[in-house]
KEMI-483671 format. One record per residue: y, z, x of N, C-alpha, C in turn; residue number from 1. Coordinates in nm, 3 decimals, always signed. Layout:
residues N
{{Y; Z; X}; {Y; Z; X}; {Y; Z; X}; NUM}
...
***
This chain:
residues 253
{{-0.132; -0.011; +0.071}; {+0.002; -0.012; +0.001}; {+0.116; -0.017; +0.059}; 1}
{{+0.205; -0.110; +0.085}; {+0.320; -0.102; +0.165}; {+0.430; -0.024; +0.111}; 2}
{{+0.517; +0.055; +0.235}; {+0.628; +0.131; +0.200}; {+0.733; +0.037; +0.115}; 3}
{{+0.758; +0.065; +0.033}; {+0.889; +0.016; -0.074}; {+1.021; +0.088; -0.015}; 4}
{{+1.023; +0.238; +0.010}; {+1.142; +0.307; +0.036}; {+1.134; +0.414; +0.162}; 5}
{{+1.248; +0.375; +0.246}; {+1.207; +0.450; +0.361}; {+1.331; +0.553; +0.362}; 6}
{{+1.328; +0.634; +0.374}; {+1.444; +0.756; +0.350}; {+1.468; +0.801; +0.511}; 7}
{{+1.606; +0.744; +0.550}; {+1.630; +0.747; +0.699}; {+1.708; +0.916; +0.712}; 8}
{{+1.767; +0.981; +0.628}; {+1.828; +1.089; +0.636}; {+1.748; +1.197; +0.709}; 9}
{{+1.805; +1.263; +0.780}; {+1.746; +1.395; +0.848}; {+1.719; +1.474; +0.757}; 10}
{{+1.593; +1.553; +0.804}; {+1.556; +1.686; +0.729}; {+1.643; +1.763; +0.682}; 11}
{{+1.636; +1.841; +0.554}; {+1.737; +1.898; +0.519}; {+1.878; +1.852; +0.460}; 12}
{{+1.868; +1.719; +0.440}; {+2.001; +1.634; +0.413}; {+1.973; +1.601; +0.247}; 13}
{{+1.930; +1.670; +0.158}; {+1.892; +1.671; +0.032}; {+1.783; +1.598; +0.024}; 14}
{{+1.696; +1.572; +0.128}; {+1.560; +1.513; +0.122}; {+1.480; +1.558; +0.004}; 15}
{{+1.454; +1.674; -0.009}; {+1.380; +1.710; -0.097}; {+1.404; +1.696; -0.252}; 16}
{{+1.539; +1.678; -0.295}; {+1.554; +1.631; -0.411}; {+1.535; +1.485; -0.405}; 17}
{{+1.565; +1.401; -0.298}; {+1.558; +1.264; -0.320}; {+1.376; +1.231; -0.354}; 18}
{{+1.326; +1.308; -0.266}; {+1.173; +1.284; -0.285}; {+1.133; +1.320; -0.420}; 19}
{{+1.195; +1.438; -0.498}; {+1.135; +1.447; -0.624}; {+1.208; +1.331; -0.748}; 20}
{{+1.312; +1.281; -0.694}; {+1.364; +1.184; -0.798}; {+1.325; +1.057; -0.773}; 21}
{{+1.248; +1.017; -0.633}; {+1.159; +0.901; -0.620}; {+1.028; +0.920; -0.697}; 22}
{{+0.990; +1.032; -0.705}; {+0.881; +1.085; -0.789}; {+0.889; +1.009; -0.939}; 23}
{{+1.001; +1.089; -0.963}; {+1.052; +1.060; -1.137}; {+1.035; +0.914; -1.139}; 24}
{{+1.063; +0.810; -1.046}; {+1.115; +0.694; -1.063}; {+0.961; +0.589; -1.040}; 25}
{{+0.867; +0.695; -1.040}; {+0.739; +0.645; -1.005}; {+0.687; +0.599; -0.904}; 26}
{{+0.734; +0.647; -0.783}; {+0.681; +0.647; -0.628}; {+0.592; +0.738; -0.591}; 27}
{{+0.516; +0.711; -0.524}; {+0.373; +0.804; -0.442}; {+0.491; +0.848; -0.314}; 28}
{{+0.525; +0.954; -0.317}; {+0.643; +0.962; -0.191}; {+0.560; +1.043; -0.060}; 29}
{{+0.584; +1.020; +0.040}; {+0.514; +1.093; +0.165}; {+0.643; +1.169; +0.174}; 30}
{{+0.609; +1.316; +0.247}; {+0.727; +1.400; +0.253}; {+0.669; +1.484; +0.365}; 31}
{{+0.766; +1.577; +0.447}; {+0.717; +1.612; +0.572}; {+0.593; +1.743; +0.509}; 32}
{{+0.578; +1.815; +0.394}; {+0.483; +1.889; +0.363}; {+0.345; +1.802; +0.349}; 33}
{{+0.365; +1.684; +0.325}; {+0.221; +1.606; +0.306}; {+0.113; +1.635; +0.394}; 34}
{{+0.215; +1.644; +0.517}; {+0.106; +1.651; +0.646}; {+0.001; +1.789; +0.627}; 35}
{{+0.092; +1.904; +0.575}; {+0.020; +2.008; +0.560}; {-0.095; +1.976; +0.444}; 36}
{{-0.043; +1.928; +0.339}; {-0.103; +1.963; +0.222}; {-0.231; +1.839; +0.164}; 37}
{{-0.202; +1.704; +0.221}; {-0.301; +1.604; +0.209}; {-0.419; +1.622; +0.299}; 38}
{{-0.517; +1.620; +0.267}; {-0.639; +1.615; +0.369}; {-0.681; +1.511; +0.433}; 39}
{{-0.604; +1.366; +0.375}; {-0.609; +1.269; +0.472}; {-0.520; +1.241; +0.588}; 40}
{{-0.428; +1.340; +0.580}; {-0.321; +1.300; +0.680}; {-0.399; +1.382; +0.833}; 41}
{{-0.360; +1.283; +0.929}; {-0.388; +1.342; +1.052}; {-0.239; +1.364; +1.128}; 42}
{{-0.236; +1.478; +1.139}; {-0.090; +1.536; +1.190}; {-0.064; +1.485; +1.338}; 43}
{{-0.143; +1.452; +1.392}; {-0.133; +1.383; +1.554}; {-0.083; +1.276; +1.540}; 44}
{{-0.074; +1.175; +1.444}; {-0.044; +1.026; +1.463}; {+0.097; +1.015; +1.496}; 45}
{{+0.215; +1.104; +1.422}; {+0.341; +1.102; +1.478}; {+0.368; +1.121; +1.599}; 46}
{{+0.322; +1.227; +1.686}; {+0.331; +1.268; +1.777}; {+0.266; +1.172; +1.903}; 47}
{{+0.185; +1.109; +1.848}; {+0.120; +0.974; +1.913}; {+0.232; +0.887; +1.951}; 48}
{{+0.290; +0.838; +1.819}; {+0.386; +0.729; +1.793}; {+0.486; +0.793; +1.888}; 49}
{{+0.525; +0.897; +1.886}; {+0.660; +0.932; +1.995}; {+0.621; +0.920; +2.142}; 50}
{{+0.485; +0.965; +2.189}; {+0.470; +0.952; +2.302}; {+0.439; +0.817; +2.344}; 51}
{{+0.380; +0.757; +2.274}; {+0.336; +0.623; +2.290}; {+0.374; +0.501; +2.179}; 52}
{{+0.508; +0.483; +2.186}; {+0.559; +0.383; +2.057}; {+0.482; +0.245; +2.076}; 53}
{{+0.431; +0.210; +1.965}; {+0.337; +0.071; +1.922}; {+0.211; +0.120; +1.938}; 54}
{{+0.193; +0.234; +1.954}; {+0.051; +0.269; +1.952}; {-0.026; +0.319; +1.813}; 55}
{{+0.031; +0.325; +1.718}; {+0.013; +0.372; +1.576}; {-0.005; +0.262; +1.482}; 56}
{{-0.117; +0.259; +1.425}; {-0.108; +0.168; +1.281}; {-0.046; +0.241; +1.181}; 57}
{{+0.056; +0.236; +1.152}; {+0.127; +0.312; +1.038}; {+0.057; +0.325; +0.900}; 58}
{{-0.023; +0.210; +0.865}; {-0.115; +0.221; +0.757}; {-0.197; +0.376; +0.763}; 59}
{{-0.227; +0.401; +0.888}; {-0.321; +0.539; +0.898}; {-0.222; +0.652; +0.817}; 60}
{{-0.099; +0.636; +0.835}; {-0.030; +0.740; +0.801}; {+0.032; +0.746; +0.658}; 61}
{{+0.071; +0.611; +0.630}; {+0.150; +0.576; +0.530}; {+0.075; +0.479; +0.391}; 62}
{{-0.065; +0.477; +0.426}; {-0.157; +0.378; +0.357}; {-0.151; +0.377; +0.234}; 63}
{{-0.140; +0.511; +0.171}; {-0.154; +0.523; +0.014}; {-0.011; +0.557; -0.060}; 64}
{{+0.076; +0.577; +0.017}; {+0.235; +0.581; -0.033}; {+0.326; +0.477; -0.027}; 65}
{{+0.396; +0.459; -0.136}; {+0.476; +0.359; -0.112}; {+0.641; +0.421; -0.116}; 66}
{{+0.659; +0.531; -0.070}; {+0.796; +0.585; -0.042}; {+0.767; +0.683; +0.081}; 67}
{{+0.869; +0.724; +0.141}; {+0.865; +0.813; +0.254}; {+0.966; +0.890; +0.267}; 68}
{{+1.001; +0.985; +0.273}; {+1.153; +1.102; +0.291}; {+1.107; +1.209; +0.425}; 69}
{{+1.232; +1.238; +0.446}; {+1.220; +1.381; +0.524}; {+1.149; +1.372; +0.692}; 70}
{{+1.114; +1.453; +0.727}; {+1.065; +1.456; +0.869}; {+0.920; +1.441; +0.821}; 71}
{{+0.835; +1.357; +0.926}; {+0.877; +1.272; +1.032}; {+0.926; +1.134; +1.023}; 72}
{{+0.928; +1.099; +0.885}; {+0.998; +0.955; +0.849}; {+1.102; +0.932; +0.945}; 73}
{{+1.194; +1.017; +0.897}; {+1.349; +0.985; +0.954}; {+1.362; +0.978; +1.112}; 74}
{{+1.271; +1.012; +1.195}; {+1.256; +1.015; +1.341}; {+1.205; +0.852; +1.345}; 75}
{{+1.096; +0.792; +1.251}; {+1.058; +0.680; +1.297}; {+1.119; +0.577; +1.188}; 76}
{{+1.225; +0.558; +1.141}; {+1.262; +0.458; +1.036}; {+1.310; +0.328; +1.091}; 77}
{{+1.297; +0.315; +1.208}; {+1.342; +0.213; +1.284}; {+1.181; +0.124; +1.282}; 78}
{{+1.103; +0.195; +1.347}; {+0.966; +0.127; +1.349}; {+0.895; +0.096; +1.215}; 79}
{{+0.912; +0.182; +1.122}; {+0.862; +0.159; +0.993}; {+0.933; +0.044; +0.913}; 80}
{{+1.081; +0.014; +0.951}; {+1.129; -0.103; +0.916}; {+1.067; -0.238; +0.948}; 81}
{{+1.024; -0.225; +1.075}; {+0.988; -0.332; +1.133}; {+0.834; -0.365; +1.062}; 82}
{{+0.772; -0.235; +1.053}; {+0.621; -0.268; +0.988}; {+0.612; -0.304; +0.833}; 83}
{{+0.720; -0.251; +0.768}; {+0.750; -0.296; +0.640}; {+0.876; -0.351; +0.603}; 84}
{{+0.863; -0.495; +0.640}; {+1.012; -0.574; +0.630}; {+1.075; -0.607; +0.498}; 85}
{{+1.003; -0.575; +0.392}; {+1.049; -0.580; +0.252}; {+1.090; -0.456; +0.223}; 86}
{{+1.109; -0.348; +0.269}; {+1.134; -0.214; +0.280}; {+1.284; -0.191; +0.245}; 87}
{{+1.318; -0.078; +0.147}; {+1.474; -0.082; +0.151}; {+1.481; +0.080; +0.220}; 88}
{{+1.604; +0.110; +0.277}; {+1.630; +0.247; +0.345}; {+1.734; +0.295; +0.266}; 89}
{{+1.699; +0.437; +0.214}; {+1.801; +0.527; +0.179}; {+1.852; +0.618; +0.303}; 90}
{{+1.981; +0.629; +0.303}; {+2.019; +0.748; +0.410}; {+2.100; +0.835; +0.326}; 91}
{{+2.072; +0.958; +0.299}; {+2.136; +1.079; +0.245}; {+2.247; +1.145; +0.350}; 92}
{{+2.353; +1.157; +0.314}; {+2.444; +1.225; +0.431}; {+2.499; +1.347; +0.361}; 93}
{{+2.595; +1.425; +0.451}; {+2.650; +1.543; +0.418}; {+2.718; +1.577; +0.567}; 94}
{{+2.813; +1.687; +0.551}; {+2.869; +1.725; +0.667}; {+2.804; +1.785; +0.762}; 95}
{{+2.813; +1.748; +0.912}; {+2.735; +1.814; +1.006}; {+2.715; +1.967; +0.985}; 96}
{{+2.837; +2.006; +0.953}; {+2.839; +2.164; +0.954}; {+2.749; +2.219; +0.838}; 97}
{{+2.757; +2.181; +0.705}; {+2.693; +2.199; +0.629}; {+2.536; +2.168; +0.642}; 98}
{{+2.501; +2.079; +0.704}; {+2.346; +2.051; +0.743}; {+2.290; +2.134; +0.824}; 99}
{{+2.371; +2.178; +0.912}; {+2.342; +2.296; +1.017}; {+2.345; +2.429; +0.952}; 100}
{{+2.401; +2.456; +0.873}; {+2.381; +2.592; +0.786}; {+2.271; +2.574; +0.704}; 101}
{{+2.218; +2.436; +0.643}; {+2.118; +2.479; +0.567}; {+1.995; +2.465; +0.647}; 102}
{{+1.979; +2.433; +0.784}; {+1.847; +2.450; +0.863}; {+1.870; +2.576; +0.901}; 103}
{{+1.974; +2.654; +0.934}; {+1.981; +2.809; +0.969}; {+1.914; +2.884; +0.895}; 104}
{{+1.938; +2.839; +0.741}; {+1.858; +2.923; +0.641}; {+1.740; +2.869; +0.602}; 105}
{{+1.671; +2.801; +0.647}; {+1.545; +2.730; +0.630}; {+1.454; +2.710; +0.729}; 106}
{{+1.480; +2.598; +0.820}; {+1.388; +2.565; +0.941}; {+1.395; +2.678; +1.052}; 107}
{{+1.514; +2.734; +1.093}; {+1.531; +2.803; +1.219}; {+1.452; +2.933; +1.193}; 108}
{{+1.472; +2.988; +1.073}; {+1.364; +3.117; +1.095}; {+1.232; +3.116; +1.090}; 109}
{{+1.171; +2.985; +1.068}; {+1.049; +2.961; +1.066}; {+0.998; +2.926; +1.229}; 110}
{{+1.114; +2.905; +1.298}; {+1.088; +2.867; +1.434}; {+1.062; +2.967; +1.507}; 111}
{{+1.126; +3.095; +1.439}; {+1.090; +3.245; +1.517}; {+0.939; +3.316; +1.520}; 112}
{{+0.892; +3.243; +1.434}; {+0.738; +3.265; +1.398}; {+0.672; +3.168; +1.493}; 113}
{{+0.717; +3.109; +1.598}; {+0.618; +3.016; +1.704}; {+0.544; +3.086; +1.778}; 114}
{{+0.528; +3.206; +1.772}; {+0.404; +3.278; +1.873}; {+0.327; +3.306; +1.781}; 115}
{{+0.318; +3.282; +1.675}; {+0.200; +3.303; +1.552}; {+0.084; +3.209; +1.572}; 116}
{{+0.089; +3.130; +1.696}; {-0.014; +3.007; +1.706}; {-0.153; +3.052; +1.718}; 117}
{{-0.177; +3.169; +1.752}; {-0.304; +3.202; +1.780}; {-0.376; +3.268; +1.663}; 118}
{{-0.292; +3.278; +1.521}; {-0.347; +3.305; +1.395}; {-0.354; +3.192; +1.302}; 119}
{{-0.283; +3.082; +1.326}; {-0.256; +2.971; +1.261}; {-0.381; +2.879; +1.265}; 120}
{{-0.424; +2.820; +1.120}; {-0.532; +2.748; +1.133}; {-0.490; +2.591; +1.205}; 121}
{{-0.593; +2.523; +1.262}; {-0.589; +2.439; +1.369}; {-0.508; +2.329; +1.301}; 122}
{{-0.523; +2.289; +1.174}; {-0.426; +2.190; +1.118}; {-0.273; +2.218; +1.090}; 123}
{{-0.248; +2.342; +1.100}; {-0.093; +2.373; +1.097}; {-0.081; +2.397; +1.248}; 124}
{{-0.131; +2.427; +1.347}; {-0.089; +2.424; +1.482}; {-0.071; +2.267; +1.506}; 125}
{{-0.163; +2.193; +1.446}; {-0.102; +2.015; +1.492}; {+0.010; +2.006; +1.435}; 126}
{{+0.059; +2.032; +1.318}; {+0.170; +1.986; +1.226}; {+0.311; +2.077; +1.333}; 127}
{{+0.258; +2.192; +1.387}; {+0.370; +2.246; +1.440}; {+0.387; +2.181; +1.574}; 128}
{{+0.277; +2.138; +1.650}; {+0.300; +2.083; +1.772}; {+0.411; +1.931; +1.730}; 129}
{{+0.359; +1.871; +1.604}; {+0.427; +1.735; +1.612}; {+0.530; +1.771; +1.590}; 130}
{{+0.588; +1.869; +1.493}; {+0.729; +1.898; +1.473}; {+0.813; +1.952; +1.591}; 131}
{{+0.755; +2.025; +1.706}; {+0.831; +2.078; +1.802}; {+0.854; +1.922; +1.907}; 132}
{{+0.738; +1.837; +1.881}; {+0.783; +1.714; +1.943}; {+0.856; +1.612; +1.930}; 133}
{{+0.904; +1.603; +1.765}; {+0.987; +1.502; +1.744}; {+1.079; +1.518; +1.692}; 134}
{{+1.130; +1.654; +1.641}; {+1.213; +1.671; +1.542}; {+1.355; +1.660; +1.589}; 135}
{{+1.412; +1.690; +1.714}; {+1.510; +1.651; +1.803}; {+1.505; +1.558; +1.856}; 136}
{{+1.597; +1.415; +1.824}; {+1.598; +1.290; +1.879}; {+1.614; +1.297; +2.027}; 137}
{{+1.510; +1.249; +2.093}; {+1.552; +1.232; +2.239}; {+1.548; +1.349; +2.326}; 138}
{{+1.442; +1.445; +2.256}; {+1.431; +1.578; +2.310}; {+1.300; +1.655; +2.291}; 139}
{{+1.182; +1.652; +2.353}; {+1.077; +1.683; +2.317}; {+1.071; +1.867; +2.356}; 140}
{{+1.045; +1.915; +2.260}; {+1.080; +2.057; +2.285}; {+0.931; +2.112; +2.310}; 141}
{{+0.908; +2.238; +2.348}; {+0.785; +2.321; +2.348}; {+0.811; +2.439; +2.309}; 142}
{{+0.693; +2.534; +2.320}; {+0.721; +2.661; +2.235}; {+0.784; +2.771; +2.341}; 143}
{{+0.807; +2.721; +2.485}; {+0.861; +2.796; +2.564}; {+1.031; +2.766; +2.553}; 144}
{{+1.054; +2.682; +2.500}; {+1.228; +2.632; +2.516}; {+1.276; +2.549; +2.389}; 145}
{{+1.334; +2.643; +2.293}; {+1.352; +2.591; +2.186}; {+1.526; +2.615; +2.129}; 146}
{{+1.589; +2.637; +2.271}; {+1.717; +2.664; +2.265}; {+1.811; +2.564; +2.184}; 147}
{{+1.781; +2.447; +2.221}; {+1.868; +2.344; +2.158}; {+1.884; +2.330; +2.022}; 148}
{{+1.759; +2.422; +1.935}; {+1.803; +2.427; +1.797}; {+1.878; +2.517; +1.754}; 149}
{{+1.905; +2.624; +1.830}; {+2.025; +2.712; +1.803}; {+2.163; +2.675; +1.890}; 150}
{{+2.177; +2.548; +1.956}; {+2.294; +2.536; +1.974}; {+2.360; +2.424; +1.875}; 151}
{{+2.448; +2.518; +1.815}; {+2.522; +2.450; +1.678}; {+2.572; +2.309; +1.737}; 152}
{{+2.648; +2.284; +1.829}; {+2.753; +2.187; +1.879}; {+2.643; +2.071; +1.938}; 153}
{{+2.524; +2.092; +1.959}; {+2.437; +1.969; +2.006}; {+2.359; +1.927; +1.905}; 154}
{{+2.314; +2.012; +1.813}; {+2.259; +1.975; +1.691}; {+2.337; +1.895; +1.586}; 155}
{{+2.441; +1.969; +1.581}; {+2.548; +1.874; +1.487}; {+2.594; +1.743; +1.578}; 156}
{{+2.581; +1.709; +1.686}; {+2.597; +1.590; +1.754}; {+2.496; +1.491; +1.705}; 157}
{{+2.399; +1.573; +1.731}; {+2.288; +1.485; +1.698}; {+2.247; +1.423; +1.556}; 158}
{{+2.283; +1.507; +1.511}; {+2.270; +1.484; +1.347}; {+2.388; +1.366; +1.306}; 159}
{{+2.514; +1.384; +1.350}; {+2.615; +1.265; +1.363}; {+2.560; +1.157; +1.416}; 160}
{{+2.519; +1.135; +1.540}; {+2.476; +1.043; +1.588}; {+2.366; +0.953; +1.527}; 161}
{{+2.279; +1.039; +1.463}; {+2.163; +0.957; +1.400}; {+2.230; +0.883; +1.301}; 162}
{{+2.312; +0.953; +1.225}; {+2.368; +0.878; +1.069}; {+2.448; +0.755; +1.133}; 163}
{{+2.525; +0.734; +1.229}; {+2.588; +0.657; +1.292}; {+2.487; +0.532; +1.355}; 164}
{{+2.386; +0.582; +1.429}; {+2.277; +0.473; +1.445}; {+2.197; +0.415; +1.317}; 165}
{{+2.181; +0.480; +1.201}; {+2.107; +0.433; +1.091}; {+2.239; +0.312; +1.040}; 166}
{{+2.350; +0.357; +1.041}; {+2.435; +0.272; +0.985}; {+2.436; +0.123; +1.064}; 167}
{{+2.460; +0.136; +1.197}; {+2.451; +0.038; +1.267}; {+2.316; -0.056; +1.272}; 168}
{{+2.204; +0.026; +1.262}; {+2.073; -0.052; +1.256}; {+2.024; -0.099; +1.157}; 169}
{{+2.065; -0.078; +1.013}; {+1.987; -0.110; +0.914}; {+2.085; -0.193; +0.861}; 170}
{{+2.046; -0.333; +0.854}; {+2.106; -0.429; +0.761}; {+2.196; -0.376; +0.633}; 171}
{{+2.334; -0.420; +0.613}; {+2.395; -0.368; +0.471}; {+2.301; -0.346; +0.357}; 172}
{{+2.228; -0.510; +0.327}; {+2.171; -0.541; +0.212}; {+2.011; -0.444; +0.205}; 173}
{{+1.995; -0.397; +0.287}; {+1.863; -0.302; +0.277}; {+1.912; -0.152; +0.288}; 174}
{{+2.028; -0.112; +0.301}; {+2.057; +0.019; +0.325}; {+2.161; +0.063; +0.179}; 175}
{{+2.098; +0.186; +0.130}; {+2.175; +0.256; +0.064}; {+2.223; +0.414; +0.130}; 176}
{{+2.368; +0.445; +0.173}; {+2.397; +0.574; +0.175}; {+2.445; +0.646; +0.051}; 177}
{{+2.339; +0.790; +0.031}; {+2.400; +0.872; -0.059}; {+2.461; +0.967; -0.014}; 178}
{{+2.530; +1.058; -0.090}; {+2.589; +1.172; -0.095}; {+2.552; +1.277; -0.151}; 179}
{{+2.518; +1.405; -0.140}; {+2.487; +1.490; -0.228}; {+2.575; +1.484; -0.350}; 180}
{{+2.516; +1.514; -0.476}; {+2.596; +1.494; -0.592}; {+2.602; +1.314; -0.659}; 181}
{{+2.575; +1.206; -0.581}; {+2.559; +1.100; -0.596}; {+2.483; +1.050; -0.775}; 182}
{{+2.378; +1.144; -0.783}; {+2.309; +1.119; -0.908}; {+2.212; +0.983; -0.889}; 183}
{{+2.182; +0.964; -1.014}; {+2.089; +0.849; -1.043}; {+2.138; +0.696; -1.024}; 184}
{{+2.294; +0.695; -1.080}; {+2.297; +0.530; -1.094}; {+2.304; +0.486; -0.947}; 185}
{{+2.367; +0.534; -0.851}; {+2.340; +0.427; -0.713}; {+2.216; +0.408; -0.683}; 186}
{{+2.090; +0.518; -0.692}; {+1.981; +0.500; -0.617}; {+1.882; +0.393; -0.736}; 187}
{{+1.896; +0.402; -0.851}; {+1.851; +0.308; -0.954}; {+1.889; +0.196; -0.936}; 188}
{{+2.013; +0.168; -0.917}; {+2.074; +0.034; -0.902}; {+2.008; -0.030; -0.766}; 189}
{{+2.017; +0.037; -0.655}; {+1.970; -0.017; -0.542}; {+1.795; -0.059; -0.544}; 190}
{{+1.724; +0.021; -0.631}; {+1.595; -0.015; -0.603}; {+1.551; -0.064; -0.769}; 191}
{{+1.658; -0.114; -0.847}; {+1.613; -0.192; -0.948}; {+1.514; -0.110; -1.041}; 192}
{{+1.564; +0.016; -1.075}; {+1.482; +0.089; -1.170}; {+1.602; +0.131; -1.273}; 193}
{{+1.550; +0.172; -1.396}; {+1.633; +0.210; -1.522}; {+1.640; +0.363; -1.470}; 194}
{{+1.754; +0.402; -1.498}; {+1.805; +0.517; -1.486}; {+1.735; +0.646; -1.602}; 195}
{{+1.642; +0.745; -1.543}; {+1.583; +0.834; -1.627}; {+1.671; +0.900; -1.698}; 196}
{{+1.601; +0.968; -1.814}; {+1.695; +1.032; -1.938}; {+1.717; +1.181; -1.847}; 197}
{{+1.630; +1.255; -1.795}; {+1.642; +1.359; -1.717}; {+1.732; +1.371; -1.611}; 198}
{{+1.789; +1.485; -1.582}; {+1.903; +1.515; -1.502}; {+1.849; +1.475; -1.343}; 199}
{{+1.933; +1.439; -1.243}; {+1.885; +1.383; -1.138}; {+1.853; +1.526; -1.080}; 200}
{{+1.735; +1.542; -1.002}; {+1.708; +1.683; -0.950}; {+1.764; +1.752; -0.863}; 201}
{{+1.784; +1.902; -0.858}; {+1.858; +1.932; -0.769}; {+1.771; +2.069; -0.696}; 202}
{{+1.745; +2.062; -0.568}; {+1.666; +2.139; -0.498}; {+1.725; +2.186; -0.361}; 203}
{{+1.645; +2.222; -0.240}; {+1.692; +2.213; -0.117}; {+1.744; +2.343; -0.086}; 204}
{{+1.757; +2.488; -0.186}; {+1.801; +2.602; -0.149}; {+1.699; +2.675; -0.041}; 205}
{{+1.740; +2.777; +0.012}; {+1.680; +2.839; +0.112}; {+1.548; +2.918; +0.057}; 206}
{{+1.572; +2.948; -0.051}; {+1.433; +3.008; -0.105}; {+1.337; +2.906; -0.168}; 207}
{{+1.394; +2.789; -0.225}; {+1.328; +2.688; -0.240}; {+1.188; +2.650; -0.134}; 208}
{{+1.288; +2.601; +0.005}; {+1.225; +2.562; +0.095}; {+1.107; +2.667; +0.173}; 209}
{{+1.181; +2.800; +0.164}; {+1.061; +2.880; +0.217}; {+0.924; +2.904; +0.126}; 210}
{{+0.965; +2.892; -0.036}; {+0.828; +2.915; -0.087}; {+0.760; +2.803; -0.090}; 211}
{{+0.805; +2.673; -0.110}; {+0.724; +2.522; -0.066}; {+0.668; +2.550; +0.074}; 212}
{{+0.723; +2.604; +0.190}; {+0.639; +2.593; +0.320}; {+0.539; +2.673; +0.295}; 213}
{{+0.551; +2.809; +0.268}; {+0.450; +2.901; +0.281}; {+0.326; +2.845; +0.178}; 214}
{{+0.347; +2.786; +0.058}; {+0.301; +2.732; -0.022}; {+0.170; +2.641; +0.029}; 215}
{{+0.255; +2.553; +0.109}; {+0.200; +2.418; +0.168}; {+0.103; +2.473; +0.284}; 216}
{{+0.141; +2.563; +0.370}; {+0.078; +2.628; +0.463}; {-0.057; +2.691; +0.399}; 217}
{{-0.048; +2.747; +0.298}; {-0.190; +2.819; +0.232}; {-0.258; +2.687; +0.227}; 218}
{{-0.209; +2.584; +0.160}; {-0.319; +2.469; +0.098}; {-0.335; +2.408; +0.241}; 219}
{{-0.278; +2.414; +0.336}; {-0.332; +2.337; +0.467}; {-0.429; +2.418; +0.529}; 220}
{{-0.418; +2.552; +0.520}; {-0.525; +2.654; +0.550}; {-0.653; +2.630; +0.492}; 221}
{{-0.644; +2.614; +0.365}; {-0.745; +2.608; +0.296}; {-0.834; +2.446; +0.270}; 222}
{{-0.750; +2.342; +0.328}; {-0.780; +2.247; +0.351}; {-0.879; +2.255; +0.496}; 223}
{{-0.806; +2.297; +0.569}; {-0.873; +2.316; +0.709}; {-1.019; +2.384; +0.728}; 224}
{{-1.000; +2.483; +0.615}; {-1.118; +2.568; +0.620}; {-1.231; +2.459; +0.539}; 225}
{{-1.205; +2.419; +0.454}; {-1.286; +2.307; +0.349}; {-1.355; +2.221; +0.427}; 226}
{{-1.241; +2.140; +0.501}; {-1.301; +2.035; +0.618}; {-1.412; +2.109; +0.697}; 227}
{{-1.379; +2.200; +0.761}; {-1.461; +2.269; +0.853}; {-1.583; +2.334; +0.793}; 228}
{{-1.601; +2.350; +0.660}; {-1.712; +2.413; +0.600}; {-1.800; +2.278; +0.572}; 229}
{{-1.741; +2.193; +0.548}; {-1.800; +2.051; +0.497}; {-1.881; +2.021; +0.624}; 230}
{{-1.824; +1.994; +0.717}; {-1.859; +1.957; +0.848}; {-1.973; +2.049; +0.875}; 231}
{{-1.969; +2.151; +0.880}; {-2.050; +2.220; +0.914}; {-2.194; +2.239; +0.821}; 232}
{{-2.188; +2.218; +0.673}; {-2.280; +2.195; +0.576}; {-2.341; +2.055; +0.634}; 233}
{{-2.267; +1.945; +0.606}; {-2.310; +1.817; +0.688}; {-2.400; +1.853; +0.814}; 234}
{{-2.363; +1.896; +0.930}; {-2.436; +1.931; +0.971}; {-2.598; +1.998; +0.975}; 235}
{{-2.550; +2.101; +0.894}; {-2.682; +2.168; +0.859}; {-2.781; +2.092; +0.778}; 236}
{{-2.728; +2.033; +0.685}; {-2.806; +1.912; +0.626}; {-2.908; +1.818; +0.709}; 237}
{{-2.840; +1.797; +0.813}; {-2.873; +1.689; +0.919}; {-2.982; +1.772; +0.980}; 238}
{{-2.989; +1.901; +1.027}; {-3.077; +1.971; +1.062}; {-3.209; +1.984; +0.997}; 239}
{{-3.167; +2.009; +0.860}; {-3.266; +2.029; +0.769}; {-3.370; +1.907; +0.732}; 240}
{{-3.308; +1.780; +0.744}; {-3.369; +1.674; +0.721}; {-3.415; +1.578; +0.814}; 241}
{{-3.360; +1.623; +0.934}; {-3.426; +1.567; +1.102}; {-3.549; +1.613; +1.110}; 242}
{{-3.651; +1.543; +1.123}; {-3.782; +1.586; +1.145}; {-3.769; +1.640; +1.307}; 243}
{{-3.857; +1.710; +1.330}; {-3.874; +1.780; +1.513}; {-3.977; +1.643; +1.524}; 244}
{{-3.947; +1.672; +1.665}; {-4.058; +1.567; +1.757}; {-4.208; +1.564; +1.706}; 245}
{{-4.273; +1.675; +1.662}; {-4.422; +1.711; +1.609}; {-4.401; +1.615; +1.493}; 246}
{{-4.309; +1.678; +1.395}; {-4.296; +1.601; +1.294}; {-4.284; +1.451; +1.269}; 247}
{{-4.197; +1.400; +1.367}; {-4.182; +1.252; +1.363}; {-4.351; +1.208; +1.404}; 248}
{{-4.401; +1.253; +1.507}; {-4.536; +1.201; +1.539}; {-4.611; +1.216; +1.409}; 249}
{{-4.636; +1.304; +1.353}; {-4.678; +1.305; +1.255}; {-4.697; +1.240; +1.136}; 250}
{{-4.562; +1.175; +1.105}; {-4.536; +1.077; +0.999}; {-4.560; +0.963; +1.073}; 251}
{{-4.549; +0.936; +1.201}; {-4.569; +0.789; +1.217}; {-4.749; +0.775; +1.221}; 252}
{{-4.812; +0.881; +1.250}; {-4.971; +0.887; +1.242}; {-5.011; +0.860; +1.107}; 253}
***
């Protein structure tokens, strides 16, 4: 399934509201939390793409989705535009200052939990490694140095540079720039969709994000255990059904 909509706005820029809006319009939308909650997702795909550009088949990540928003999509919007030439790009914008205040309330408190790695399930650890490797454009963080995230000036500069880069890179006929509060009309006109009767979704408060993250993390943990248990059961069944050498000899005889 080709991506029809690529949302290039940086994380915490109205992306959760936009994801919900796209869902209302009928799109199956990939989101940062999808990596935790979708058992078919391989969290290492984006880290591999960051380390070795051109080495990833994007269908492995987005094959069953027709829209994508939030991190990690915003980091790879150029590669995705090339892979899906018929797609349209939506760029959500707000002031750099309000954006940074938003991640201070949502993302940065979770960064403080980075030393919980030993108690995190494997799936969540992979997502965490991918996030640290790709979130800040041009700067691969590790668990021992996340100082850039708390450098207000650098982060706001990175955010503004990303917006300007998207504006320069995406052809005007493929790009919609949305500000918070724009509502349905520009989005629906751009995508050729009728305006829904319900109100445009409003989300992305700190409480919303925290609740969504921990719910997704629990689901990711369950998926990891389920996959592990399924693998163990499969191995156990193979052991039960695979004859020993004596049994095999007897069967042949």
